[in-house]
Predicted model as a PDB file, atoms N, CA, C, CB and O in Angstrom, pLDDT in the B-factor column:
MODEL        1                                                                  
ATOM      1  N   MET A   1     105.190 101.641  90.870  1.00 50.00           N  
ATOM      2  CA  MET A   1     104.642 100.319  90.723  1.00 50.00           C  
ATOM      3  C   MET A   1     103.134 100.428  90.519  1.00 50.00           C  
ATOM      4  CB  MET A   1     104.980  99.444  91.947  1.00 50.00           C  
ATOM      5  O   MET A   1     102.472 101.220  91.190  1.00 50.00           O  
ATOM      6  N   ASN A   2     102.592  99.642  89.600  1.00 65.00           N  
ATOM      7  CA  ASN A   2     101.189  99.770  89.244  1.00 65.00           C  
ATOM      8  C   ASN A   2     100.261  98.844  90.025  1.00 65.00           C  
ATOM      9  CB  ASN A   2     101.028  99.513  87.793  1.00 65.00           C  
ATOM     10  O   ASN A   2      99.052  98.880  89.799  1.00 65.00           O  
ATOM     11  N   GLY A   3     100.773  98.020  90.928  1.00 70.00           N  
ATOM     12  CA  GLY A   3      99.929  97.153  91.736  1.00 70.00           C  
ATOM     13  C   GLY A   3      99.455  95.901  91.026  1.00 70.00           C  
ATOM     14  O   GLY A   3      98.625  95.172  91.568  1.00 70.00           O  
ATOM     15  N   ILE A   4      99.957  95.629  89.830  1.00 75.00           N  
ATOM     16  CA  ILE A   4      99.569  94.440  89.073  1.00 75.00           C  
ATOM     17  C   ILE A   4     100.744  93.469  89.087  1.00 75.00           C  
ATOM     18  CB  ILE A   4      99.151  94.805  87.601  1.00 75.00           C  
ATOM     19  O   ILE A   4     101.897  93.863  88.912  1.00 75.00           O  
ATOM     20  N   LYS A   5     100.425  92.176  89.300  1.00 77.00           N  
ATOM     21  CA  LYS A   5     101.493  91.180  89.281  1.00 77.00           C  
ATOM     22  C   LYS A   5     101.137  90.057  88.318  1.00 77.00           C  
ATOM     23  CB  LYS A   5     101.745  90.619  90.697  1.00 77.00           C  
ATOM     24  O   LYS A   5      99.981  89.885  87.930  1.00 77.00           O  
ATOM     25  N   ASN A   6     102.138  89.317  87.953  1.00 79.00           N  
ATOM     26  CA  ASN A   6     101.962  88.172  87.083  1.00 79.00           C  
ATOM     27  C   ASN A   6     101.061  87.159  87.784  1.00 79.00           C  
ATOM     28  CB  ASN A   6     103.330  87.540  86.708  1.00 79.00           C  
ATOM     29  O   ASN A   6     101.258  86.889  88.968  1.00 79.00           O  
ATOM     30  N   PRO A   7     100.083  86.594  87.089  1.00 79.00           N  
ATOM     31  CA  PRO A   7      99.186  85.626  87.719  1.00 79.00           C  
ATOM     32  C   PRO A   7      99.918  84.436  88.344  1.00 79.00           C  
ATOM     33  CB  PRO A   7      98.196  85.125  86.703  1.00 79.00           C  
ATOM     34  O   PRO A   7      99.457  83.889  89.345  1.00 79.00           O  
ATOM     35  N   PHE A   8     101.049  84.031  87.767  1.00 76.00           N  
ATOM     36  CA  PHE A   8     101.788  82.898  88.311  1.00 76.00           C  
ATOM     37  C   PHE A   8     102.584  83.261  89.561  1.00 76.00           C  
ATOM     38  CB  PHE A   8     102.718  82.344  87.262  1.00 76.00           C  
ATOM     39  O   PHE A   8     103.211  82.390  90.165  1.00 76.00           O  
ATOM     40  N   ALA A   9     102.569  84.524  89.956  1.00 77.00           N  
ATOM     41  CA  ALA A   9     103.173  84.946  91.216  1.00 77.00           C  
ATOM     42  C   ALA A   9     102.131  84.947  92.336  1.00 77.00           C  
ATOM     43  CB  ALA A   9     103.803  86.345  91.069  1.00 77.00           C  
ATOM     44  O   ALA A   9     102.445  85.285  93.478  1.00 77.00           O  
ATOM     45  N   SER A  10     100.900  84.570  92.011  1.00 78.00           N  
ATOM     46  CA  SER A  10      99.799  84.582  92.966  1.00 78.00           C  
ATOM     47  C   SER A  10      99.604  83.208  93.608  1.00 78.00           C  
ATOM     48  CB  SER A  10      98.508  85.028  92.279  1.00 78.00           C  
ATOM     49  O   SER A  10      99.448  82.205  92.911  1.00 78.00           O  
ATOM     50  N   LYS A  11      99.614  83.172  94.926  1.00 80.00           N  
ATOM     51  CA  LYS A  11      99.358  81.915  95.634  1.00 80.00           C  
ATOM     52  C   LYS A  11      97.928  81.433  95.388  1.00 80.00           C  
ATOM     53  CB  LYS A  11      99.607  82.088  97.145  1.00 80.00           C  
ATOM     54  O   LYS A  11      97.674  80.229  95.381  1.00 80.00           O  
ATOM     55  N   THR A  12      97.004  82.353  95.188  1.00 81.00           N  
ATOM     56  CA  THR A  12      95.617  81.982  94.901  1.00 81.00           C  
ATOM     57  C   THR A  12      95.527  81.231  93.577  1.00 81.00           C  
ATOM     58  CB  THR A  12      94.717  83.233  94.865  1.00 81.00           C  
ATOM     59  O   THR A  12      94.829  80.221  93.482  1.00 81.00           O  
ATOM     60  N   ILE A  13      96.222  81.712  92.566  1.00 82.00           N  
ATOM     61  CA  ILE A  13      96.217  81.045  91.259  1.00 82.00           C  
ATOM     62  C   ILE A  13      96.824  79.654  91.379  1.00 82.00           C  
ATOM     63  CB  ILE A  13      96.992  81.880  90.212  1.00 82.00           C  
ATOM     64  O   ILE A  13      96.289  78.702  90.810  1.00 82.00           O  
ATOM     65  N   TRP A  14      97.930  79.516  92.107  1.00 82.00           N  
ATOM     66  CA  TRP A  14      98.556  78.204  92.270  1.00 82.00           C  
ATOM     67  C   TRP A  14      97.634  77.254  93.028  1.00 82.00           C  
ATOM     68  CB  TRP A  14      99.901  78.336  93.004  1.00 82.00           C  
ATOM     69  O   TRP A  14      97.567  76.073  92.689  1.00 82.00           O  
ATOM     70  N   GLY A  15      96.931  77.732  94.030  1.00 81.00           N  
ATOM     71  CA  GLY A  15      95.967  76.903  94.742  1.00 81.00           C  
ATOM     72  C   GLY A  15      94.862  76.421  93.824  1.00 81.00           C  
ATOM     73  O   GLY A  15      94.470  75.255  93.867  1.00 81.00           O  
ATOM     74  N   ALA A  16      94.359  77.329  92.990  1.00 86.00           N  
ATOM     75  CA  ALA A  16      93.308  76.963  92.036  1.00 86.00           C  
ATOM     76  C   ALA A  16      93.817  75.939  91.022  1.00 86.00           C  
ATOM     77  CB  ALA A  16      92.790  78.213  91.307  1.00 86.00           C  
ATOM     78  O   ALA A  16      93.085  75.022  90.648  1.00 86.00           O  
ATOM     79  N   ILE A  17      95.059  76.089  90.577  1.00 86.00           N  
ATOM     80  CA  ILE A  17      95.649  75.136  89.634  1.00 86.00           C  
ATOM     81  C   ILE A  17      95.719  73.750  90.262  1.00 86.00           C  
ATOM     82  CB  ILE A  17      97.056  75.599  89.196  1.00 86.00           C  
ATOM     83  O   ILE A  17      95.422  72.756  89.600  1.00 86.00           O  
ATOM     84  N   LEU A  18      96.110  73.674  91.530  1.00 82.00           N  
ATOM     85  CA  LEU A  18      96.173  72.373  92.207  1.00 82.00           C  
ATOM     86  C   LEU A  18      94.797  71.729  92.315  1.00 82.00           C  
ATOM     87  CB  LEU A  18      96.781  72.530  93.600  1.00 82.00           C  
ATOM     88  O   LEU A  18      94.661  70.519  92.134  1.00 82.00           O  
ATOM     89  N   VAL A  19      93.771  72.536  92.610  1.00 84.00           N  
ATOM     90  CA  VAL A  19      92.410  72.004  92.684  1.00 84.00           C  
ATOM     91  C   VAL A  19      91.972  71.486  91.318  1.00 84.00           C  
ATOM     92  CB  VAL A  19      91.428  73.085  93.190  1.00 84.00           C  
ATOM     93  O   VAL A  19      91.383  70.409  91.223  1.00 84.00           O  
ATOM     94  N   ILE A  20      92.254  72.238  90.268  1.00 88.00           N  
ATOM     95  CA  ILE A  20      91.884  71.830  88.913  1.00 88.00           C  
ATOM     96  C   ILE A  20      92.609  70.545  88.524  1.00 88.00           C  
ATOM     97  CB  ILE A  20      92.205  72.951  87.903  1.00 88.00           C  
ATOM     98  O   ILE A  20      92.005  69.656  87.924  1.00 88.00           O  
ATOM     99  N   LEU A  21      93.901  70.434  88.858  1.00 85.00           N  
ATOM    100  CA  LEU A  21      94.647  69.217  88.538  1.00 85.00           C  
ATOM    101  C   LEU A  21      94.056  68.001  89.254  1.00 85.00           C  
ATOM    102  CB  LEU A  21      96.126  69.384  88.916  1.00 85.00           C  
ATOM    103  O   LEU A  21      93.970  66.918  88.675  1.00 85.00           O  
ATOM    104  N   GLY A  22      93.652  68.179  90.504  1.00 81.00           N  
ATOM    105  CA  GLY A  22      93.007  67.085  91.229  1.00 81.00           C  
ATOM    106  C   GLY A  22      91.702  66.677  90.590  1.00 81.00           C  
ATOM    107  O   GLY A  22      91.403  65.488  90.481  1.00 81.00           O  
ATOM    108  N   PHE A  23      90.921  67.657  90.166  1.00 85.00           N  
ATOM    109  CA  PHE A  23      89.644  67.391  89.511  1.00 85.00           C  
ATOM    110  C   PHE A  23      89.862  66.638  88.197  1.00 85.00           C  
ATOM    111  CB  PHE A  23      88.884  68.708  89.255  1.00 85.00           C  
ATOM    112  O   PHE A  23      89.166  65.662  87.915  1.00 85.00           O  
ATOM    113  N   ILE A  24      90.827  67.091  87.398  1.00 88.00           N  
ATOM    114  CA  ILE A  24      91.129  66.432  86.123  1.00 88.00           C  
ATOM    115  C   ILE A  24      91.629  65.009  86.372  1.00 88.00           C  
ATOM    116  CB  ILE A  24      92.183  67.243  85.322  1.00 88.00           C  
ATOM    117  O   ILE A  24      91.277  64.082  85.643  1.00 88.00           O  
ATOM    118  N   GLY A  25      92.455  64.846  87.411  1.00 84.00           N  
ATOM    119  CA  GLY A  25      92.931  63.503  87.753  1.00 84.00           C  
ATOM    120  C   GLY A  25      91.790  62.565  88.063  1.00 84.00           C  
ATOM    121  O   GLY A  25      91.807  61.409  87.641  1.00 84.00           O  
ATOM    122  N   ASN A  26      90.789  63.046  88.797  1.00 82.00           N  
ATOM    123  CA  ASN A  26      89.613  62.221  89.111  1.00 82.00           C  
ATOM    124  C   ASN A  26      88.837  61.861  87.856  1.00 82.00           C  
ATOM    125  CB  ASN A  26      88.696  62.948  90.095  1.00 82.00           C  
ATOM    126  O   ASN A  26      88.371  60.730  87.719  1.00 82.00           O  
ATOM    127  N   ILE A  27      88.692  62.801  86.945  1.00 87.00           N  
ATOM    128  CA  ILE A  27      87.954  62.549  85.697  1.00 87.00           C  
ATOM    129  C   ILE A  27      88.618  61.436  84.897  1.00 87.00           C  
ATOM    130  CB  ILE A  27      87.867  63.835  84.845  1.00 87.00           C  
ATOM    131  O   ILE A  27      87.938  60.571  84.344  1.00 87.00           O  
ATOM    132  N   PHE A  28      89.965  61.459  84.834  1.00 87.00           N  
ATOM    133  CA  PHE A  28      90.688  60.475  84.030  1.00 87.00           C  
ATOM    134  C   PHE A  28      91.051  59.211  84.807  1.00 87.00           C  
ATOM    135  CB  PHE A  28      91.940  61.097  83.478  1.00 87.00           C  
ATOM    136  O   PHE A  28      91.835  58.389  84.332  1.00 87.00           O  
ATOM    137  N   GLY A  29      90.481  59.059  85.997  1.00 85.00           N  
ATOM    138  CA  GLY A  29      90.643  57.818  86.729  1.00 85.00           C  
ATOM    139  C   GLY A  29      91.889  57.709  87.580  1.00 85.00           C  
ATOM    140  O   GLY A  29      92.203  56.620  88.059  1.00 85.00           O  
ATOM    141  N   PHE A  30      92.608  58.791  87.784  1.00 81.00           N  
ATOM    142  CA  PHE A  30      93.770  58.736  88.674  1.00 81.00           C  
ATOM    143  C   PHE A  30      93.252  58.616  90.094  1.00 81.00           C  
ATOM    144  CB  PHE A  30      94.694  60.000  88.509  1.00 81.00           C  
ATOM    145  O   PHE A  30      92.483  59.456  90.561  1.00 81.00           O  
ATOM    146  N   ASP A  31      93.674  57.578  90.765  1.00 77.00           N  
ATOM    147  CA  ASP A  31      93.170  57.325  92.105  1.00 77.00           C  
ATOM    148  C   ASP A  31      94.321  56.927  93.017  1.00 77.00           C  
ATOM    149  CB  ASP A  31      92.087  56.231  92.086  1.00 77.00           C  
ATOM    150  O   ASP A  31      95.198  56.155  92.630  1.00 77.00           O  
ATOM    151  N   VAL A  32      94.307  57.457  94.218  1.00 69.00           N  
ATOM    152  CA  VAL A  32      95.296  57.080  95.222  1.00 69.00           C  
ATOM    153  C   VAL A  32      94.729  55.882  95.984  1.00 69.00           C  
ATOM    154  CB  VAL A  32      95.631  58.283  96.195  1.00 69.00           C  
ATOM    155  O   VAL A  32      93.622  55.962  96.516  1.00 69.00           O  
ATOM    156  N   PRO A  33      95.467  54.783  96.044  1.00 77.00           N  
ATOM    157  CA  PRO A  33      94.956  53.595  96.751  1.00 77.00           C  
ATOM    158  C   PRO A  33      94.612  53.904  98.209  1.00 77.00           C  
ATOM    159  CB  PRO A  33      95.987  52.461  96.694  1.00 77.00           C  
ATOM    160  O   PRO A  33      95.328  54.644  98.883  1.00 77.00           O  
ATOM    161  N   LYS A  34      93.512  53.328  98.683  1.00 77.00           N  
ATOM    162  CA  LYS A  34      93.008  53.609 100.029  1.00 77.00           C  
ATOM    163  C   LYS A  34      93.995  53.204 101.115  1.00 77.00           C  
ATOM    164  CB  LYS A  34      91.693  52.894 100.249  1.00 77.00           C  
ATOM    165  O   LYS A  34      94.083  53.878 102.142  1.00 77.00           O  
ATOM    166  N   ASP A  35      94.751  52.101 100.909  1.00 82.00           N  
ATOM    167  CA  ASP A  35      95.709  51.685 101.934  1.00 82.00           C  
ATOM    168  C   ASP A  35      96.853  52.683 102.063  1.00 82.00           C  
ATOM    169  CB  ASP A  35      96.261  50.299 101.612  1.00 82.00           C  
ATOM    170  O   ASP A  35      97.389  52.872 103.155  1.00 82.00           O  
ATOM    171  N   GLU A  36      97.231  53.321 100.959  1.00 79.00           N  
ATOM    172  CA  GLU A  36      98.254  54.360 101.027  1.00 79.00           C  
ATOM    173  C   GLU A  36      97.740  55.581 101.784  1.00 79.00           C  
ATOM    174  CB  GLU A  36      98.704  54.762  99.618  1.00 79.00           C  
ATOM    175  O   GLU A  36      98.475  56.182 102.568  1.00 79.00           O  
ATOM    176  N   LEU A  37      96.482  55.948 101.551  1.00 76.00           N  
ATOM    177  CA  LEU A  37      95.893  57.062 102.288  1.00 76.00           C  
ATOM    178  C   LEU A  37      95.809  56.752 103.778  1.00 76.00           C  
ATOM    179  CB  LEU A  37      94.505  57.387 101.741  1.00 76.00           C  
ATOM    180  O   LEU A  37      96.063  57.617 104.616  1.00 76.00           O  
ATOM    181  N   SER A  38      95.454  55.523 104.098  1.00 84.00           N  
ATOM    182  CA  SER A  38      95.359  55.123 105.492  1.00 84.00           C  
ATOM    183  C   SER A  38      96.723  55.209 106.173  1.00 84.00           C  
ATOM    184  CB  SER A  38      94.797  53.704 105.603  1.00 84.00           C  
ATOM    185  O   SER A  38      96.826  55.682 107.305  1.00 84.00           O  
ATOM    186  N   GLY A  39      97.761  54.757 105.489  1.00 86.00           N  
ATOM    187  CA  GLY A  39      99.114  54.852 106.032  1.00 86.00           C  
ATOM    188  C   GLY A  39      99.558  56.296 106.210  1.00 86.00           C  
ATOM    189  O   GLY A  39     100.221  56.633 107.191  1.00 86.00           O  
ATOM    190  N   LEU A  40      99.192  57.142 105.262  1.00 82.00           N  
ATOM    191  CA  LEU A  40      99.532  58.563 105.351  1.00 82.00           C  
ATOM    192  C   LEU A  40      98.824  59.219 106.530  1.00 82.00           C  
ATOM    193  CB  LEU A  40      99.164  59.286 104.048  1.00 82.00           C  
ATOM    194  O   LEU A  40      99.426  60.005 107.261  1.00 82.00           O  
ATOM    195  N   VAL A  41      97.560  58.900 106.712  1.00 83.00           N  
ATOM    196  CA  VAL A  41      96.804  59.457 107.839  1.00 83.00           C  
ATOM    197  C   VAL A  41      97.410  59.000 109.159  1.00 83.00           C  
ATOM    198  CB  VAL A  41      95.318  59.042 107.762  1.00 83.00           C  
ATOM    199  O   VAL A  41      97.535  59.795 110.091  1.00 83.00           O  
ATOM    200  N   ASP A  42      97.790  57.719 109.249  1.00 88.00           N  
ATOM    201  CA  ASP A  42      98.423  57.211 110.472  1.00 88.00           C  
ATOM    202  C   ASP A  42      99.737  57.939 110.752  1.00 88.00           C  
ATOM    203  CB  ASP A  42      98.673  55.695 110.358  1.00 88.00           C  
ATOM    204  O   ASP A  42     100.012  58.310 111.893  1.00 88.00           O  
ATOM    205  N   MET A  43     100.542  58.140 109.721  1.00 87.00           N  
ATOM    206  CA  MET A  43     101.818  58.825 109.879  1.00 87.00           C  
ATOM    207  C   MET A  43     101.606  60.268 110.320  1.00 87.00           C  
ATOM    208  CB  MET A  43     102.614  58.781 108.574  1.00 87.00           C  
ATOM    209  O   MET A  43     102.305  60.759 111.206  1.00 87.00           O  
ATOM    210  N   LEU A  44     100.639  60.949 109.701  1.00 83.00           N  
ATOM    211  CA  LEU A  44     100.362  62.342 110.067  1.00 83.00           C  
ATOM    212  C   LEU A  44      99.872  62.462 111.503  1.00 83.00           C  
ATOM    213  CB  LEU A  44      99.328  62.942 109.119  1.00 83.00           C  
ATOM    214  O   LEU A  44     100.293  63.356 112.237  1.00 83.00           O  
ATOM    215  N   SER A  45      98.983  61.561 111.901  1.00 86.00           N  
ATOM    216  CA  SER A  45      98.451  61.649 113.260  1.00 86.00           C  
ATOM    217  C   SER A  45      99.522  61.317 114.299  1.00 86.00           C  
ATOM    218  CB  SER A  45      97.253  60.707 113.422  1.00 86.00           C  
ATOM    219  O   SER A  45      99.524  61.897 115.385  1.00 86.00           O  
ATOM    220  N   ALA A  46     100.422  60.405 113.986  1.00 89.00           N  
ATOM    221  CA  ALA A  46     101.484  60.045 114.925  1.00 89.00           C  
ATOM    222  C   ALA A  46     102.525  61.145 115.064  1.00 89.00           C  
ATOM    223  CB  ALA A  46     102.155  58.763 114.484  1.00 89.00           C  
ATOM    224  O   ALA A  46     103.155  61.274 116.113  1.00 89.00           O  
ATOM    225  N   ASN A  47     102.710  61.938 114.013  1.00 88.00           N  
ATOM    226  CA  ASN A  47     103.754  62.966 114.006  1.00 88.00           C  
ATOM    227  C   ASN A  47     103.193  64.377 113.906  1.00 88.00           C  
ATOM    228  CB  ASN A  47     104.705  62.724 112.862  1.00 88.00           C  
ATOM    229  O   ASN A  47     103.909  65.298 113.512  1.00 88.00           O  
ATOM    230  N   TRP A  48     101.926  64.559 114.255  1.00 85.00           N  
ATOM    231  CA  TRP A  48     101.264  65.843 114.049  1.00 85.00           C  
ATOM    232  C   TRP A  48     101.993  67.002 114.728  1.00 85.00           C  
ATOM    233  CB  TRP A  48      99.847  65.771 114.557  1.00 85.00           C  
ATOM    234  O   TRP A  48     102.132  68.072 114.136  1.00 85.00           O  
ATOM    235  N   GLU A  49     102.452  66.805 115.941  1.00 89.00           N  
ATOM    236  CA  GLU A  49     103.105  67.892 116.674  1.00 89.00           C  
ATOM    237  C   GLU A  49     104.380  68.337 115.955  1.00 89.00           C  
ATOM    238  CB  GLU A  49     103.431  67.451 118.117  1.00 89.00           C  
ATOM    239  O   GLU A  49     104.613  69.536 115.801  1.00 89.00           O  
ATOM    240  N   ASN A  50     105.200  67.395 115.518  1.00 90.00           N  
ATOM    241  CA  ASN A  50     106.434  67.744 114.807  1.00 90.00           C  
ATOM    242  C   ASN A  50     106.139  68.400 113.463  1.00 90.00           C  
ATOM    243  CB  ASN A  50     107.297  66.498 114.597  1.00 90.00           C  
ATOM    244  O   ASN A  50     106.793  69.369 113.079  1.00 90.00           O  
ATOM    245  N   ILE A  51     105.156  67.868 112.755  1.00 87.00           N  
ATOM    246  CA  ILE A  51     104.802  68.417 111.444  1.00 87.00           C  
ATOM    247  C   ILE A  51     104.276  69.839 111.588  1.00 87.00           C  
ATOM    248  CB  ILE A  51     103.752  67.529 110.746  1.00 87.00           C  
ATOM    249  O   ILE A  51     104.661  70.723 110.822  1.00 87.00           O  
ATOM    250  N   SER A  52     103.397  70.068 112.567  1.00 89.00           N  
ATOM    251  CA  SER A  52     102.837  71.414 112.744  1.00 89.00           C  
ATOM    252  C   SER A  52     103.918  72.412 113.143  1.00 89.00           C  
ATOM    253  CB  SER A  52     101.725  71.398 113.801  1.00 89.00           C  
ATOM    254  O   SER A  52     103.874  73.568 112.722  1.00 89.00           O  
ATOM    255  N   GLN A  53     104.890  71.982 113.950  1.00 92.00           N  
ATOM    256  CA  GLN A  53     105.985  72.872 114.319  1.00 92.00           C  
ATOM    257  C   GLN A  53     106.847  73.212 113.110  1.00 92.00           C  
ATOM    258  CB  GLN A  53     106.842  72.237 115.413  1.00 92.00           C  
ATOM    259  O   GLN A  53     107.246  74.364 112.937  1.00 92.00           O  
ATOM    260  N   LEU A  54     107.136  72.222 112.275  1.00 91.00           N  
ATOM    261  CA  LEU A  54     107.931  72.452 111.073  1.00 91.00           C  
ATOM    262  C   LEU A  54     107.220  73.410 110.124  1.00 91.00           C  
ATOM    263  CB  LEU A  54     108.224  71.127 110.365  1.00 91.00           C  
ATOM    264  O   LEU A  54     107.836  74.327 109.580  1.00 91.00           O  
ATOM    265  N   VAL A  55     105.923  73.192 109.929  1.00 88.00           N  
ATOM    266  CA  VAL A  55     105.145  74.074 109.052  1.00 88.00           C  
ATOM    267  C   VAL A  55     105.097  75.487 109.639  1.00 88.00           C  
ATOM    268  CB  VAL A  55     103.706  73.521 108.851  1.00 88.00           C  
ATOM    269  O   VAL A  55     105.193  76.466 108.899  1.00 88.00           O  
ATOM    270  N   GLY A  56     104.950  75.599 110.946  1.00 90.00           N  
ATOM    271  CA  GLY A  56     104.927  76.911 111.588  1.00 90.00           C  
ATOM    272  C   GLY A  56     106.223  77.671 111.403  1.00 90.00           C  
ATOM    273  O   GLY A  56     106.204  78.866 111.109  1.00 90.00           O  
ATOM    274  N   VAL A  57     107.347  76.994 111.570  1.00 91.00           N  
ATOM    275  CA  VAL A  57     108.651  77.644 111.374  1.00 91.00           C  
ATOM    276  C   VAL A  57     108.828  78.055 109.915  1.00 91.00           C  
ATOM    277  CB  VAL A  57     109.802  76.702 111.806  1.00 91.00           C  
ATOM    278  O   VAL A  57     109.273  79.167 109.630  1.00 91.00           O  
ATOM    279  N   ALA A  58     108.480  77.161 108.993  1.00 90.00           N  
ATOM    280  CA  ALA A  58     108.619  77.473 107.570  1.00 90.00           C  
ATOM    281  C   ALA A  58     107.740  78.668 107.190  1.00 90.00           C  
ATOM    282  CB  ALA A  58     108.251  76.246 106.710  1.00 90.00           C  
ATOM    283  O   ALA A  58     108.173  79.543 106.440  1.00 90.00           O  
ATOM    284  N   LEU A  59     106.516  78.705 107.703  1.00 88.00           N  
ATOM    285  CA  LEU A  59     105.618  79.818 107.414  1.00 88.00           C  
ATOM    286  C   LEU A  59     106.150  81.125 107.990  1.00 88.00           C  
ATOM    287  CB  LEU A  59     104.226  79.532 107.968  1.00 88.00           C  
ATOM    288  O   LEU A  59     106.039  82.177 107.360  1.00 88.00           O  
ATOM    289  N   THR A  60     106.725  81.055 109.180  1.00 88.00           N  
ATOM    290  CA  THR A  60     107.303  82.245 109.805  1.00 88.00           C  
ATOM    291  C   THR A  60     108.453  82.796 108.974  1.00 88.00           C  
ATOM    292  CB  THR A  60     107.786  81.925 111.220  1.00 88.00           C  
ATOM    293  O   THR A  60     108.510  83.996 108.705  1.00 88.00           O  
ATOM    294  N   VAL A  61     109.361  81.931 108.570  1.00 88.00           N  
ATOM    295  CA  VAL A  61     110.521  82.370 107.773  1.00 88.00           C  
ATOM    296  C   VAL A  61     110.057  82.901 106.426  1.00 88.00           C  
ATOM    297  CB  VAL A  61     111.528  81.206 107.571  1.00 88.00           C  
ATOM    298  O   VAL A  61     110.505  83.962 105.990  1.00 88.00           O  
ATOM    299  N   TRP A  62     109.161  82.172 105.762  1.00 86.00           N  
ATOM    300  CA  TRP A  62     108.671  82.610 104.440  1.00 86.00           C  
ATOM    301  C   TRP A  62     107.944  83.947 104.545  1.00 86.00           C  
ATOM    302  CB  TRP A  62     107.729  81.545 103.829  1.00 86.00           C  
ATOM    303  O   TRP A  62     108.126  84.823 103.700  1.00 86.00           O  
ATOM    304  N   GLY A  63     107.124  84.106 105.576  1.00 85.00           N  
ATOM    305  CA  GLY A  63     106.400  85.364 105.762  1.00 85.00           C  
ATOM    306  C   GLY A  63     107.333  86.537 105.976  1.00 85.00           C  
ATOM    307  O   GLY A  63     107.101  87.621 105.440  1.00 85.00           O  
ATOM    308  N   ARG A  64     108.386  86.335 106.755  1.00 84.00           N  
ATOM    309  CA  ARG A  64     109.325  87.436 107.008  1.00 84.00           C  
ATOM    310  C   ARG A  64     110.128  87.769 105.758  1.00 84.00           C  
ATOM    311  CB  ARG A  64     110.276  87.080 108.161  1.00 84.00           C  
ATOM    312  O   ARG A  64     110.398  88.940 105.492  1.00 84.00           O  
ATOM    313  N   ILE A  65     110.512  86.759 104.990  1.00 85.00           N  
ATOM    314  CA  ILE A  65     111.287  86.997 103.764  1.00 85.00           C  
ATOM    315  C   ILE A  65     110.454  87.746 102.730  1.00 85.00           C  
ATOM    316  CB  ILE A  65     111.785  85.666 103.172  1.00 85.00           C  
ATOM    317  O   ILE A  65     110.966  88.623 102.036  1.00 85.00           O  
ATOM    318  N   THR A  66     109.171  87.403 102.627  1.00 85.00           N  
ATOM    319  CA  THR A  66     108.327  88.020 101.603  1.00 85.00           C  
ATOM    320  C   THR A  66     107.620  89.283 102.084  1.00 85.00           C  
ATOM    321  CB  THR A  66     107.304  87.029 101.128  1.00 85.00           C  
ATOM    322  O   THR A  66     106.886  89.906 101.316  1.00 85.00           O  
ATOM    323  N   ALA A  67     107.828  89.671 103.344  1.00 82.00           N  
ATOM    324  CA  ALA A  67     107.149  90.848 103.895  1.00 82.00           C  
ATOM    325  C   ALA A  67     107.584  92.121 103.167  1.00 82.00           C  
ATOM    326  CB  ALA A  67     107.435  90.977 105.403  1.00 82.00           C  
ATOM    327  O   ALA A  67     108.739  92.268 102.768  1.00 82.00           O  
ATOM    328  N   LYS A  68     106.649  93.013 103.012  1.00 82.00           N  
ATOM    329  CA  LYS A  68     106.916  94.287 102.339  1.00 82.00           C  
ATOM    330  C   LYS A  68     107.144  95.428 103.327  1.00 82.00           C  
ATOM    331  CB  LYS A  68     105.765  94.637 101.415  1.00 82.00           C  
ATOM    332  O   LYS A  68     107.663  96.477 102.948  1.00 82.00           O  
ATOM    333  N   LYS A  69     106.765  95.237 104.578  1.00 78.00           N  
ATOM    334  CA  LYS A  69     106.885  96.299 105.576  1.00 78.00           C  
ATOM    335  C   LYS A  69     107.646  95.803 106.786  1.00 78.00           C  
ATOM    336  CB  LYS A  69     105.505  96.813 105.994  1.00 78.00           C  
ATOM    337  O   LYS A  69     107.658  94.608 107.079  1.00 78.00           O  
ATOM    338  N   ALA A  70     108.279  96.725 107.485  1.00 76.00           N  
ATOM    339  CA  ALA A  70     108.987  96.400 108.709  1.00 76.00           C  
ATOM    340  C   ALA A  70     107.993  96.144 109.835  1.00 76.00           C  
ATOM    341  CB  ALA A  70     109.958  97.529 109.090  1.00 76.00           C  
ATOM    342  O   ALA A  70     106.825  96.518 109.735  1.00 76.00           O  
ATOM    343  N   ILE A  71     108.449  95.519 110.887  1.00 73.00           N  
ATOM    344  CA  ILE A  71     107.612  95.258 112.052  1.00 73.00           C  
ATOM    345  C   ILE A  71     107.909  96.333 113.095  1.00 73.00           C  
ATOM    346  CB  ILE A  71     107.864  93.819 112.629  1.00 73.00           C  
ATOM    347  O   ILE A  71     109.071  96.593 113.406  1.00 73.00           O  
ATOM    348  N   ALA A  72     106.849  96.965 113.641  1.00 73.00           N  
ATOM    349  CA  ALA A  72     107.030  97.990 114.667  1.00 73.00           C  
ATOM    350  C   ALA A  72     105.743  98.115 115.480  1.00 73.00           C  
ATOM    351  CB  ALA A  72     107.418  99.359 114.028  1.00 73.00           C  
ATOM    352  O   ALA A  72     104.647  97.900 114.963  1.00 73.00           O  
ATOM    353  N   PHE A  73     105.891  98.468 116.762  1.00 74.00           N  
ATOM    354  CA  PHE A  73     104.727  98.680 117.614  1.00 74.00           C  
ATOM    355  C   PHE A  73     104.197 100.117 117.502  1.00 74.00           C  
ATOM    356  CB  PHE A  73     105.079  98.363 119.067  1.00 74.00           C  
ATOM    357  O   PHE A  73     103.057 100.385 117.882  1.00 74.00           O  
ATOM    358  N   THR A  74     104.993 101.013 117.001  1.00 74.00           N  
ATOM    359  CA  THR A  74     104.567 102.408 116.809  1.00 74.00           C  
ATOM    360  C   THR A  74     104.592 102.751 115.342  1.00 74.00           C  
ATOM    361  CB  THR A  74     105.465 103.382 117.600  1.00 74.00           C  
ATOM    362  O   THR A  74     105.473 102.282 114.621  1.00 74.00           O  
ATOM    363  N   PRO A  75     103.651 103.558 114.872  1.00 69.00           N  
ATOM    364  CA  PRO A  75     103.645 103.920 113.461  1.00 69.00           C  
ATOM    365  C   PRO A  75     104.830 104.832 113.127  1.00 69.00           C  
ATOM    366  CB  PRO A  75     102.321 104.608 113.094  1.00 69.00           C  
ATOM    367  O   PRO A  75     105.278 105.640 113.940  1.00 69.00           O  
ATOM    368  N   GLU A  76     105.312 104.666 111.901  1.00 63.00           N  
ATOM    369  CA  GLU A  76     106.407 105.532 111.453  1.00 63.00           C  
ATOM    370  C   GLU A  76     105.864 106.938 111.261  1.00 63.00           C  
ATOM    371  CB  GLU A  76     107.053 104.999 110.130  1.00 63.00           C  
ATOM    372  O   GLU A  76     104.701 107.123 110.904  1.00 63.00           O  
ATOM    373  N   GLY A  77     106.686 107.892 111.492  1.00 50.00           N  
ATOM    374  CA  GLY A  77     106.180 109.234 111.317  1.00 50.00           C  
ATOM    375  C   GLY A  77     107.193 110.204 111.436  1.00 50.00           C  
ATOM    376  O   GLY A  77     106.922 111.398 111.312  1.00 50.00           O  
TER     377      GLY A  77                                                      
ENDMDL                                                                          
END                                                                             
């Protein structure tokens, strides 16, 4: 393996694409209504503990599935 991957397999590239899309949306006048944002913030704050637990579990499962190395307290040798 040469250590090179497709740019679209990179989480960094996808993050940058999302930032660029948001920037372009602002330029062309795409705007999220303030009352919708307020409702979203209220919902997130009311359910923060459940949301953070769900994200934590999803991150744990995704990290283990995509891991390249086994987990061990002692080095292989």
